[in-house]
C-alpha positions as CSV (number, residue, x, y, z in Angstrom):
1,M,-61.1,54.3,-2.2
2,R,-58.2,52.7,-3.7
3,S,-58.6,48.9,-4.3
4,P,-56.0,46.8,-2.5
5,F,-54.7,45.0,-5.9
6,L,-53.5,48.4,-7.3
7,I,-51.5,49.2,-3.9
8,L,-49.8,45.6,-4.0
9,P,-47.9,46.0,-7.1
10,V,-46.3,49.5,-6.4
11,L,-45.1,48.2,-3.2
12,L,-43.4,44.9,-4.7
13,T,-41.8,47.7,-7.4
14,L,-40.6,49.9,-4.5
15,I,-39.4,46.5,-2.7
16,T,-37.4,45.6,-5.9
17,A,-35.9,48.8,-6.7
18,C,-34.5,49.1,-3.3
19,H,-33.2,45.7,-3.4
20,N,-29.1,46.1,-4.3
21,G,-28.9,42.8,-5.9
22,G,-26.2,41.4,-4.6
23,T,-25.2,38.3,-3.5
24,A,-24.8,37.4,0.6
25,D,-21.7,35.4,0.2
26,T,-19.6,35.6,-2.9
27,E,-16.3,34.3,-1.1
28,P,-14.6,31.8,-2.2
29,V,-14.3,28.7,0.3
30,T,-11.2,28.5,2.0
31,Q,-12.1,27.2,5.2
32,T,-10.4,23.7,6.0
33,R,-13.0,20.9,6.8
34,V,-13.0,17.2,8.0
35,R,-15.9,15.4,6.9
36,I,-16.9,12.8,9.9
37,D,-18.7,9.7,8.8
38,N,-19.4,8.4,12.1
39,S,-20.3,4.7,11.8
40,A,-20.4,4.0,15.5
41,T,-23.9,3.5,17.2
42,L,-22.3,6.1,20.0
43,D,-22.6,10.1,19.7
44,M,-18.6,11.2,19.8
45,D,-16.6,14.3,20.7
46,I,-14.1,15.1,17.9
47,Y,-10.8,16.2,18.4
48,V,-7.9,17.1,16.4
49,L,-4.2,15.8,17.6
50,S,-2.0,18.1,15.5
51,G,1.6,17.2,15.3
52,N,3.0,19.8,17.4
53,N,1.2,18.2,20.2
54,Q,-1.9,20.3,20.6
55,T,-5.3,18.7,21.5
56,S,-8.5,20.5,20.3
57,R,-12.0,19.6,20.3
58,I,-13.7,20.6,17.2
59,G,-17.2,19.2,17.6
60,F,-19.7,16.6,18.2
61,A,-20.5,13.7,15.5
62,P,-24.0,12.0,16.1
63,A,-24.4,8.1,15.9
64,S,-24.6,6.9,12.6
65,R,-24.2,10.4,11.1
66,V,-22.1,12.2,8.6
67,T,-21.2,15.5,10.1
68,T,-18.8,18.4,8.4
69,L,-16.7,20.1,10.9
70,P,-14.3,23.0,10.3
71,L,-10.9,22.9,11.3
72,P,-9.4,26.0,12.8
73,N,-6.4,27.4,11.0
74,A,-4.6,27.7,14.3
75,V,-4.6,23.8,14.6
76,T,-3.9,23.2,11.0
77,S,-1.1,25.7,10.3
78,G,2.3,24.9,11.0
79,S,1.9,21.3,11.6
80,P,3.3,18.7,9.3
81,Y,0.5,16.3,10.3
82,I,-2.8,16.1,11.9
83,R,-4.8,12.9,13.2
84,F,-8.3,13.0,14.7
85,Q,-10.0,11.2,17.8
86,A,-13.3,10.4,18.4
87,R,-14.1,10.0,22.0
88,P,-17.8,8.3,23.2
89,V,-19.8,11.5,25.0
90,R,-21.1,8.9,27.4
91,G,-18.3,7.4,28.7
92,S,-19.4,3.9,27.2
93,G,-17.0,2.5,24.3
94,E,-13.3,3.4,23.7
95,A,-12.1,6.4,21.9
96,V,-10.5,5.9,18.4
97,T,-7.9,7.9,16.8
98,S,-7.4,8.1,13.0
99,E,-4.7,7.4,10.8
100,T,-2.4,10.4,9.8
101,F,-3.3,13.0,7.5
102,G,-0.2,14.7,5.9
103,V,0.0,18.4,5.0
104,I,-3.3,20.1,4.4
105,K,-4.1,23.2,2.5
106,A,-6.6,25.8,3.1
107,G,-10.2,24.8,1.7
108,D,-9.2,21.2,1.4
109,E,-11.7,18.6,2.9
110,L,-10.7,15.4,4.7
111,T,-12.8,12.1,5.2
112,W,-12.8,10.1,8.3
113,K,-14.8,7.0,9.2
114,V,-15.1,6.2,12.8
115,P,-15.6,2.2,12.8
116,A,-18.5,0.5,14.4
117,Q,-18.4,0.0,18.1
């Protein structure tokens, strides 16, 4: 009868030999993002308001947390500026709109702080 201690090194060698050694993601980061610092005590739905009068919901920002959300290329391309809007999820409180962010490039990360409510 063979010892399990002899089989284990053989199995580990086979697994290592079959692994291609590549990394899962070697592409550079080109996704444009917004970092939402929600200082409010309310959970917020986050919308992007583009310069060409498009409004799109881009995600959810929990109360008193920092959340990073991707910005769809369709929203950011062709628009000279964008703004963000935080709308309370439960209806209490008021919607807040950000300052204007100028033209952005792929891979940029914007930061907006939602004021306390």
